[in-house]
N, C-alpha and C positions, 0 to 999 in steps of 0.2 A: 185760196179761192173761197168765195162766199156762196153759201146755199140756203135754201129755205125749203123745209120738207114738212108735210102735214103729220102730225102725230095724233092718234086716237087715244083718248083718256076715258077710263071708267074706274068706278070706285065701289068697294064693299065697305063695311064697318071698320076694317083693319088698315087698308091702305088705298093709294090711288095708283092704278097699274096704267101702262100705255104701251102702245107699239107704234112703229111708223107705218104709215098706210102703204108705202112703196117698198118697204122692206120689213115684213112681219117678224123677221129673225132678229131685228133689233127692238128689244123690248126690255122693260124693268118696271120698277115701282118706287114710290115714295111714301112716307108716313102721311104726307098731305099734299095738296096740289103744288105748292111752292118746291118741295122737295122732288116731286115727280118731274116737273119742269126742269130743274137743275140736272136730274139724272138724264133727261131726254137731250138736253144740250150736250151733256158730256159723251153720251153714246153716239149721237150724230157726228159730233167732231171726231170722235175717236174712229168711228167706222168709216167716215169719208176720207180721213187722212190716211188710214190704212190702204184703201182703194186708190188713192192718189199715188201713194208710195210704190205700189205694187203694179201700177198701170192697170188696175182693174176698172171694169165698167161702172161708171157712176150712174145710178138709175135717174130717169127722168122724174122730176117731182110732179105729182098730180096736183093740179089747181085746186085750191081750196073749196071752190063751189063744185067740184066734180068728186069730192070725197063723200062715200056713202057711209053713213053711221047707223048703228042700231039705236033703239030707244035707251036712254040714259047714258049715252056716250056723247063725249065733247070732242071736237076737233080743233087743233090749234097748230099754226104754223111754227116751227122751231127754226131758229136761225143758227147757222154754223159759219165760223170764219177759221178755216183750217190752217191758215198761215199764222194767225194770232195764237190758236190753240197750240200749234207746234213749238212756238217761241215760249209760251207759257209753260208747257211741259219740259222743254230744255232748261228753262230757268230753275224750275222745281227740282229736276234731277240734278242739276249743277249745285244747287243749295244743299240738297241732301248728301251728295258726295263730300262736300266741304264739312258739313256737320259731322259726319262719320269718320273724317279723316284723322289720323293719330294726331297731327298737328294742324288744326283748321286755319290757323292764321298763315302758316306757310302755304298750305293748299290754296287758300283764297288768293294770296299774292301771285302765286303761280298761274292759276287759272285766269286771273285779271291782268297779268303781265305788269304788275306793279312793284316798284322798288320798295324798300322799308321806308324811306323818306316820303315817297308818294302817298303810301298808305298812312303814315303818320299825319301827313298834311290833310288828307281826306277826313280822317277822324277827328283832328284837332287833338291828337293824344301825343304825349312826349316821344320823341324819337326812341330814346333808351327803352321805354315801356314796350313799344311795338318791336324793337329789336329783341327783347327778352321773349315776348310771346313767339316771335318767328323762331328763336333758337330753341324754344321749348323749355326755357328755364323757369317760366311761369305761364300761366294761362288766365285769360280773362274769365270772370264768372259767367255762367251759361246766359244770364240775361244780358250781360254786355256783349257777348258773342252774337246774340240774336240781333241787338242794335247794330253792330258792325256789319252784319250780313245785310240788313236792311239798308243801311247807308251806302254800302259799296255796291251791292247788286242792283238796287232800285234807284241808284242815283241821288 
């Protein structure tokens, strides 16, 4: 689902803080405006996804022109796409699990449902090399593993 909620931003010399107008318990800060906006997007997506999954009540967003702010506060609509956010979180968790596996190549193949031949074709790597990685006889260097994950997980 997609949502837009107003967030109220305010600053001191150290940080830019914010809270959501319709959920004051959703708040945080960033070192600057850009970081605060990114944090707001994360908190909004996370909070709404949790409410969706638990069948909680999604608050009604106050229209921007109805938001009351104090002096030196700024209001901005923050967009959330919980379906996209859930996909990105699942992909990040999948990547982390693969990276932490004892045999990352074998874990990657298993999770992606790929044969050794299919993986070697995707990577343009020799079959024997991928077979050795899969068997744990050798491991690709970390930077190569990162490239492999990017290639396979991100198409």
